N, C-alpha and C positions, 0 to 999 in steps of 0.2 A: 474317271478322275480327270480333272482339268489340269493338263500338263503345262499351261500357260501361267500358272501361279505357284509360287514356292511353297514347300510344305512346312509343317510345324508351325511354331509360334512366330511372330513378326521378327524375332531376333535370331531364328534358326539359320545358320549359315552366314551370319554376320561375323566378322572377324576382329573387331575391335569394340571395346565397351569403355564407357566412361560413367562413374556413378559419383554422386555428390559426396563430400566429406561425411555428411550426417549418415547417408546410406551406408557408407563404407564402415563407419564406426558401428552402426547398428547391425551390419551383417557379421563383422568380427565379433561382437557381443554375443550374438546367437550362436556362432560357431564355437566360441569358448564354452558355452553352456551345453550345447548339443552338436558336437561334430559329427554325430551319426546322421544329421539331416543332410549331409553331403553324400550319403550313401544309400543304396537300395539293393535289395536282393530278391530275386524272383522266388516263387513258391518252392520250386524243387532245386534251386541253386544252392551250391555248397558255399560259395564265397560272395561277398559283397562286391558291387561295382560302385565306381564314382559317378554321380550325377553330372551331366555337362553343365558347364557355367551358363550356357544360353538357355538352359531351362530354370536354373536356380534364380538368376538375377531378376528377370521380369516377373516371376511368381512372387518372390519374396518382397521385392520393392513395391510392387502393386498392392500386395496385402498389408504391408506395413505403412506406406506412405500415400496410398491411393493410386488408381490407375492414371490419374491425370499427370503423375510425376515422372512417367516414362516417356521419353522422346526418342525418336530415331530420325537419322538423317535420310532425306528423300533421295540423295545420291551417295553411293557407296564411296568411301575414301580409299580402302584397301581391298585387294582381291586375292584369294587363295591362289597359289601357284597350281597350274594344272596338274592333277594327280599327285599332289603332294601327299604322301601316304601318311595317315593318322596313326598314332600309336594306340588309341583307345576306340577309334570308330573306323576301322578299315572297311567294313562293310558299306560304309557311307561315303567313301572317297568319290566314287563316280557321282553320286547325288551332290556332293559339295560342288563338283564341277559343273554340274547342270545347274545348280543355284547361281554359281559365278557367272555362267553363260547368260542365264536369264537376266541377271543384274546389269551385265554388260549391254546386252540388247536394249534392255529397258531405258537406258540412259544415252542410247545412240552410239555405243562404243563396240569395239570388237577385240578378240584377243591380240590382234596385230598392233592395237594402240597401247599395249602394255609392254614392258620391258621384260623379256623372258629369255631364259638361257636356251642355248642350242637344243639341248634335251627336251625342254619344255615345249619349244617350237615344234619339234617332231611329233610329240604327243598330240598337240593342237592339230597338226597337219593330218595325223592318223584319224583323230576324231572327225575332222571335216570330210575325210575320204570314206570312213567307214560308218561314222555315227556311233562309234563305241569308244568310251573313255577307258584307257589301259594305262598301267604305270610304265615309266621310262624303262624299267628292267624287263617287263613283259614285251615292250616293244622291241627292245634290243634282242630278246630271244626270238620273237616272231620274225624279225628281219634277218637273224643269223641262220634260221632253220632253212 
């Protein structure tokens, strides 16, 4: 696997989205008719899960309005805080950080170019030292032990 390229579709790991009013109205209309299109359930799963918006938007808009209607910035405007824990994708927290790290390096920036809290700076320092992304809580536990 080529680690120099981000995974998923081209919006995976992007943290802000903008869609036209026409696309927004169309998406709302679809959800009013079929709210289940936001959900998925594995073969043996008991419960449904919510599809991530970065999977729904490009697929739906591309199918409805054509692939040429999707545009994305060549330079990210926002970055996810290092090891900000997700409520629905905790297994991907470290991957989100890898994606942000890739995006920063791709445009010639570094974590030190962003405003970070002291806790976030400690997480980045740990990553630089060990090569491992861990949550601020896990870092506190590790340093306290």
